LOBA-317344 format. One record per residue (C-alpha): residue in three letters; x, y, z. Coordinates in steps of 0.05 Angstrom, whole numbers, padded with zeros to 5 digits, always signed. Layout:
BEGIN
ALAXYZ ...
end
This chain:
BEGIN
MET-01284+00287-01298 SER-01244+00229-01278 THR-01253+00154-01252 ASP-01215+00109-01208 HIS-01215+00033-01212 ASP-01169-00026-01212 VAL-01175-00047-01287 ALA-01211-00007-01340 ILE-01241-00049-01398 VAL-01270-00027-01462 GLY-01320-00067-01494 PHE-01384-00095-01454 GLY-01392-00165-01498 PRO-01395-00226-01465 VAL-01312-00226-01461 GLY-01314-00159-01427 ALA-01370-00176-01381 LEU-01336-00244-01364 THR-01267-00202-01350 ALA-01304-00157-01307 LEU-01336-00202-01264 GLU-01269-00253-01254 LEU-01236-00194-01233 ALA-01287-00165-01187 HIS-01296-00232-01161 ALA-01225-00228-01139 GLY-01243-00169-01105 LEU-01217-00112-01158 ARG-01251-00054-01176 VAL-01278-00044-01250 ALA-01295+00000-01296 ILE-01327-00019-01364 VAL-01334+00030-01420 GLU-01380+00013-01477 ARG-01391+00058-01539 THR-01462+00032-01546 THR-01521+00033-01501 ASP-01554-00032-01514 PRO-01540-00109-01515 VAL-01541-00144-01581 VAL-01605-00161-01606 LEU-01591-00212-01665 PRO-01552-00277-01659 ARG-01476-00283-01668 ALA-01443-00337-01618 VAL-01481-00394-01618 GLY-01443-00449-01572 LEU-01412-00452-01507 ASP-01361-00507-01488 GLY-01355-00544-01421 GLU-01287-00497-01397 SER-01329-00437-01420 VAL-01393-00458-01367 ARG-01332-00498-01319 ALA-01310-00416-01310 PHE-01378-00390-01300 GLN-01383-00441-01243 ARG-01318-00425-01211 ILE-01353-00350-01199 GLY-01420-00379-01176 PHE-01457-00373-01246 GLY-01445-00437-01276 GLU-01519-00465-01262 GLU-01558-00400-01287 VAL-01510-00398-01353 ALA-01523-00473-01361 ALA-01599-00463-01356 ILE-01613-00420-01410 CYS-01571-00471-01457 GLN-01611-00508-01502 PRO-01628-00574-01462 PRO-01594-00643-01495 ARG-01644-00668-01554 GLU-01658-00739-01583 ILE-01592-00733-01626 ASP-01536-00688-01606 GLU-01485-00696-01667 VAL-01437-00664-01712 VAL-01428-00695-01780 PHE-01393-00686-01842 THR-01448-00694-01909 ASN-01432-00709-01979 SER-01482-00664-02028 ARG-01537-00697-02014 ARG-01536-00697-01938 GLU-01507-00771-01931 LYS-01470-00779-01872 LEU-01398-00792-01880 PHE-01369-00792-01815 GLY-01382-00749-01748 THR-01383-00746-01675 VAL-01435-00744-01620 ILE-01440-00694-01562 PRO-01437-00726-01503 VAL-01492-00708-01446 ASP-01433-00700-01398 GLY-01363-00674-01416 ALA-01296-00680-01384 ASN-01310-00607-01342 GLY-01370-00627-01312 TRP-01410-00588-01361 ARG-01428-00606-01437 ASP-01381-00604-01483 VAL-01425-00564-01532 ALA-01486-00525-01510 PHE-01523-00481-01555 PHE-01544-00415-01532 ASP-01572-00352-01561 GLN-01523-00290-01554 PRO-01574-00238-01533 GLU-01605-00280-01481 LEU-01530-00289-01460 GLU-01514-00217-01458 ALA-01573-00197-01415 LEU-01563-00247-01362 LEU-01485-00229-01355 ARG-01510-00154-01350 GLU-01553-00169-01296 PHE-01498-00210-01260 VAL-01451-00140-01272 ALA-01516-00091-01254 ALA-01514-00140-01189 ASP-01439-00127-01165 ASP-01428-00054-01140 ARG-01347-00068-01150 ILE-01365-00061-01223 ASP-01383+00007-01255 VAL-01411+00010-01329 PHE-01405+00076-01375 LEU-01451+00065-01430 GLY-01451+00108-01495 ARG-01381+00127-01487 GLU-01328+00120-01545 VAL-01255+00106-01530 THR-01216+00170-01548 ALA-01145+00152-01528 LEU-01107+00117-01480 ASP-01042+00141-01443 GLN-00997+00100-01403 ASP-00936+00100-01353 ALA-00904+00064-01306 ASN-00955+00068-01251 GLY-01017+00063-01293 VAL-01066+00070-01346 VAL-01115+00131-01375 VAL-01172+00117-01417 ARG-01207+00174-01448 SER-01281+00172-01466 ALA-01319+00218-01506 LYS-01406+00211-01512 GLY-01404+00171-01572 ARG-01452+00171-01634 HIS-01483+00109-01611 SER-01504+00137-01544 GLY-01566+00177-01564 THR-01543+00243-01535 GLY-01498+00298-01556 GLY-01444+00332-01522 THR-01370+00324-01510 GLU-01352+00317-01441 THR-01294+00278-01437 VAL-01280+00227-01378 GLU-01213+00197-01354 HIS-01214+00128-01327 ARG-01161+00116-01292 ALA-01133+00045-01275 SER-01077+00004-01258 PHE-01084-00040-01322 ALA-01136-00034-01384 ILE-01163-00088-01426 GLY-01185-00080-01494 CYS-01249-00128-01505 ASP-01276-00084-01562 GLY-01280-00137-01623 ALA-01247-00156-01681 SER-01238-00076-01702 SER-01216-00054-01643 PHE-01198+00015-01628 VAL-01144-00005-01568 ARG-01112-00047-01613 GLU-01102+00003-01669 ALA-01087+00058-01615 ILE-01028+00013-01591 GLY-01004-00003-01648 ILE-01011-00085-01648 GLY-01017-00110-01721 TRP-01041-00183-01745 GLN-01009-00247-01758 SER-01054-00282-01815 LEU-01056-00355-01809 GLY-01080-00367-01877 TYR-01153-00364-01898 ASP-01204-00314-01916 GLN-01264-00326-01941 ASP-01331-00291-01948 TRP-01388-00334-01926 LEU-01462-00318-01919 VAL-01494-00328-01848 VAL-01572-00330-01847 ASP-01603-00342-01783 ILE-01680-00366-01783 VAL-01735-00379-01736 GLU-01763-00440-01753 GLY-01840-00460-01749 PRO-01875-00526-01729 TYR-01869-00563-01798 ALA-01803-00545-01813 ASP-01779-00614-01798 LEU-01697-00592-01801 PRO-01643-00637-01779 LEU-01622-00648-01712 ALA-01553-00659-01719 THR-01499-00601-01739 MET-01483-00615-01812 GLN-01413-00594-01844 VAL-01444-00601-01922 CYS-01384-00618-01968 ASP-01425-00599-02031 PRO-01381-00591-02089 ALA-01431-00535-02118 ARG-01420-00500-02045 LEU-01396-00517-01980 THR-01454-00500-01934 THR-01448-00503-01850 TYR-01517-00524-01822 VAL-01523-00509-01742 CYS-01579-00533-01701 VAL-01577-00481-01651 LYS-01613-00462-01597 ASP-01691-00483-01612 PRO-01727-00457-01642 ASN-01671-00420-01678 ARG-01625-00454-01736 ARG-01563-00426-01778 TRP-01535-00436-01840 GLU-01467-00408-01868 PHE-01461-00417-01941 GLN-01400-00404-01973 LEU-01393-00344-02032 LEU-01373-00371-02101 GLU-01324-00332-02142 GLY-01355-00267-02176 GLU-01419-00265-02119 THR-01430-00206-02088 ARG-01450-00183-02014 ASP-01507-00152-02044 GLU-01529-00209-02092 MET-01525-00260-02031 LEU-01563-00206-01980 ARG-01626-00207-02029 PRO-01691-00253-01992 GLU-01700-00291-02056 LYS-01624-00308-02060 ILE-01631-00329-01988 GLN-01694-00368-01994 GLU-01666-00399-02060 LEU-01610-00424-02018 ILE-01653-00447-01959 ASP-01705-00480-02004 PRO-01670-00550-02006 TRP-01673-00557-01936 THR-01750-00534-01919 ALA-01809-00494-01954 ARG-01807-00417-01949 GLU-01878-00422-01903 ASN-01835-00459-01848 TYR-01792-00405-01824 GLU-01772-00322-01811 ILE-01707-00296-01821 ARG-01679-00274-01765 ARG-01610-00238-01792 ALA-01569-00244-01853 ALA-01507-00220-01856 VAL-01442-00231-01906 TYR-01372-00237-01864 GLN-01307-00251-01884 PHE-01285-00315-01838 HIS-01210-00295-01813 ALA-01156-00339-01789 ALA-01116-00291-01751 THR-01078-00274-01679 ALA-01052-00199-01660 ASP-00978-00202-01660 ARG-00972-00181-01590 TRP-01016-00189-01540 GLN-01000-00137-01488 VAL-00963-00071-01494 GLY-00945-00043-01427 ARG-01007-00048-01380 ILE-01056-00053-01441 PHE-01080-00122-01458 LEU-01124-00153-01513 ALA-01171-00207-01506 GLY-01229-00237-01543 ASP-01239-00216-01623 ALA-01191-00161-01609 ALA-01130-00213-01601 HIS-01153-00271-01649 GLN-01205-00285-01695 THR-01226-00351-01724 PRO-01270-00386-01777 PRO-01338-00406-01744 PHE-01328-00489-01754 LEU-01304-00508-01693 GLY-01349-00457-01652 GLN-01300-00432-01612 GLY-01289-00355-01632 LEU-01323-00337-01568 ASN-01304-00396-01516 ALA-01226-00372-01529 GLY-01247-00301-01514 PHE-01274-00333-01452 ARG-01210-00362-01440 ASP-01168-00295-01447 ALA-01220-00276-01392 VAL-01205-00327-01344 ASN-01129-00321-01350 LEU-01127-00245-01338 GLY-01186-00257-01284 TRP-01129-00295-01236 LYS-01069-00265-01254 ILE-01081-00189-01249 PRO-01104-00194-01179 LEU-01049-00231-01157 VAL-01011-00178-01177 LEU-01057-00122-01153 SER-01049-00150-01084 GLY-00984-00156-01081 VAL-00970-00225-01081 CYS-00946-00240-01151 ASP-00892-00187-01186 GLU-00918-00154-01250 ARG-00873-00202-01294 VAL-00922-00253-01290 LEU-00973-00226-01326 GLU-00925-00240-01386 THR-00944-00306-01375 TYR-01014-00282-01416 ALA-00990-00277-01477 ALA-00938-00344-01475 GLU-01005-00381-01458 ARG-01059-00349-01498 ASP-01027-00338-01560 ALA-01008-00408-01580 HIS-01074-00433-01547 ALA-01111-00386-01591 SER-01067-00412-01660 ASP-01084-00480-01645 LEU-01156-00472-01647 VAL-01152-00427-01709 GLU-01110-00475-01736 TRP-01156-00527-01721 ALA-01215-00484-01752 VAL-01177-00482-01815 ALA-01167-00559-01819 ILE-01248-00562-01816 GLY-01262-00520-01878 GLN-01201-00552-01915 LEU-01226-00621-01901 MET-01296-00596-01927 GLU-01262-00574-01993 ASN-01222-00640-01996 LEU-01284-00691-01987 ALA-01322-00638-02039 ALA-01262-00650-02081 GLN-01264-00729-02073 GLU-01343-00725-02088 GLU-01329-00697-02156 GLY-01266-00743-02166 ARG-01204-00687-02165 PRO-01150-00693-02128 PRO-01159-00655-02055 PRO-01131-00597-02051 HIS-01107-00595-01984 SER-01063-00651-01944 ALA-01105-00646-01881 ASP-01133-00710-01849 GLN-01202-00727-01871 ARG-01216-00741-01798 SER-01170-00694-01765 GLY-01231-00641-01744 TYR-01267-00627-01686 GLY-01207-00620-01639 GLN-01166-00679-01669 GLY-01187-00728-01602 ARG-01180-00669-01552 ALA-01236-00617-01530 ALA-01187-00564-01524 PRO-01113-00555-01541 PRO-01054-00563-01484 LEU-01027-00503-01460 ARG-00953-00507-01486 GLY-00908-00458-01444 GLY-00922-00405-01392 ALA-00941-00413-01310 LEU-00925-00488-01314 ILE-00879-00544-01314 ASP-00845-00539-01384 GLU-00818-00604-01376 GLN-00880-00640-01369 CYS-00912-00612-01426 GLN-00899-00683-01463 GLY-00922-00745-01461 GLU-00975-00786-01442 HIS-00994-00746-01382 VAL-00980-00674-01392 ALA-00986-00610-01351 GLY-01020-00550-01388 VAL-01086-00589-01397 LEU-01155-00586-01362 LEU-01164-00626-01308 ARG-01233-00676-01304 GLN-01287-00653-01266 PRO-01337-00705-01240 THR-01389-00700-01187 VAL-01375-00726-01124 ARG-01398-00752-01057 ASP-01358-00726-00995 SER-01354-00760-00931 SER-01406-00722-00907 GLY-01460-00743-00961 GLU-01464-00674-00991 ILE-01458-00686-01075 ARG-01422-00634-01110 ARG-01376-00625-01170 LEU-01301-00633-01153 ASP-01287-00553-01168 GLU-01333-00534-01108 LEU-01282-00573-01053 LEU-01224-00534-01079 GLY-01240-00465-01073 GLY-01227-00408-01137 GLY-01154-00407-01127 PHE-01086-00456-01132 ALA-01097-00523-01099 VAL-01055-00588-01085 ILE-01095-00654-01104 GLY-01073-00722-01078 ARG-01096-00794-01080 LYS-01090-00803-01006 ASP-01084-00757-00948 SER-01003-00780-00938 ASP-00991-00748-01018 LEU-01004-00681-00987 ALA-00945-00676-00937 MET-00899-00625-00953 GLY-00844-00585-00923 SER-00849-00509-00890 ASP-00823-00482-00959 ALA-00876-00516-01001 GLN-00933-00494-00945 GLN-00907-00421-00954 VAL-00919-00416-01029 LEU-00987-00456-01021 ALA-01007-00403-00959 ARG-00977-00342-00997 LEU-01027-00353-01055 ASP-01082-00381-01005 GLY-01090-00446-01041 SER-01126-00512-01019 ALA-01104-00587-01007 LEU-01153-00637-01021 SER-01145-00710-01011 LEU-01182-00755-01064 GLU-01199-00806-01000 GLY-01257-00813-00982 LEU-01293-00780-01044 GLU-01346-00833-01077 ILE-01354-00812-01162 VAL-01426-00799-01170 LYS-01430-00775-01246 GLY-01367-00775-01295 GLU-01293-00801-01285 MET-01234-00780-01240 ASP-01171-00751-01282 ASN-01136-00819-01304 LEU-01072-00773-01286 PHE-01088-00801-01220 ASP-01068-00870-01240 THR-00995-00854-01245 HIS-00987-00796-01203 PRO-00998-00786-01126 ALA-01011-00715-01131 VAL-01024-00655-01173 ILE-01015-00577-01173 LEU-01079-00548-01205 ARG-01082-00475-01226 PRO-01144-00424-01215 ASP-01166-00434-01297 ARG-01169-00513-01271 TYR-01114-00518-01320 VAL-01056-00574-01285 PHE-00987-00540-01262 GLY-00949-00601-01251 PHE-00951-00664-01228 VAL-00917-00713-01176 ASP-00865-00752-01207 ASP-00798-00785-01214 ALA-00764-00718-01224 TRP-00812-00669-01186 ASP-00833-00680-01113 LEU-00893-00636-01083 ASP-00852-00594-01056 ARG-00802-00582-01117 LEU-00862-00571-01151 LEU-00890-00518-01104 VAL-00820-00484-01103 GLU-00825-00479-01175 LEU-00891-00446-01172 GLY-00873-00395-01133 ARG-00820-00381-01186 LYS-00862-00392-01250 LEU-00912-00340-01208 ALA-00858-00288-01187 LEU-00871-00288-01122 ILE-00859-00229-01089 
end
């Protein structure tokens, strides 16, 4: 048997689901091949950032995804503490972030996966093949063949092989990715490998656990406590030298670790697992027509809660570039920017997470009166002043990637009232593709060559004249620059300045994207 699609995706976790939804939203036919038959029933990832929810907004699902996240609490704070859980310093999570959504919103992964599967099932451009183990991948200059057979997780026997033919394939099949191994991609270690026990509980009415998320810098044992979506809570306990996986998973050991926080009758253990927290990225993100995304391409310690969000960025990046190639608008060379953009960005996030772990070790050493083992700045964690790293190359104006205002950053998204009185988030006025935004109507003037580039990309142009800010802030980029070009993922491609007028920017956009 065989199937024919534009893109074949291996893996039906959240990253695979969003990748499929992005591609289908652009009009492509997508196949998802998944070795299991059921979504996860236990918690894994727990936090969505504003950029991720903004990505769902772009394809029409922002409100639905936000609705399953934890509403704002009286105290939404992330703090570093000493061994007595006394606050050393921290940061408050704002209700409204720069992306128009909360900077950190806690969710329950089984609930998110169920919702994403509903979205996928409702889209007739996506075909899902459950219970099928991928056994081989072949590719040539024209496409990819993904071969699958009924897997051991399918609950059925048989050896029937299906060939899923597609123009491109994407491995979203997790840290132990078959796709990554099959195409010969290795890991680049970023120097952090530690074993931690992760415990998820359902708290009872009298648990009286903190509402803040806490990095407990205890010299006796580093601990992270996460106040995830009610009524769930999570701890991560660093294993000490000599402790074993089996020892840490004993119920009495888990209870002993939680005893300082709440009484045993106040909770039920939902899940306990020992993980080795890795810091690594794939040494390549693409081989021919096959790409990696999500945990198949990068692994990070969880201190920043960015593992899944980084995977969603992968999905969005491929989600706007592959359709441009398959529609004949851009040459395949534009796909080379995927690795150029995502590798550096993911590496930055992993390094930021590692810095959190090192900061905890430094603060623990300080409490004991020992010299700090690392040179990390004690207050450098949680984004170092940014919600996410900027892009450092690829499809943007390279020479504008330095200075106070830079290309490669996300443009802020306020909520605005337009001239008709309708209130909407800014992105909703831009459409789903490229956009030119000017402070005034006159800032959008462009010559014929520039107009042709924008028309070829089916892009839009928006003047900020007449828009009233209802919530949030307009990006301060417009304080000094009259116009910007925005990519579909809402990263700034470039902005008008003394060296770059709008015509030159748009012509360069066409070159960077290898317009045909």
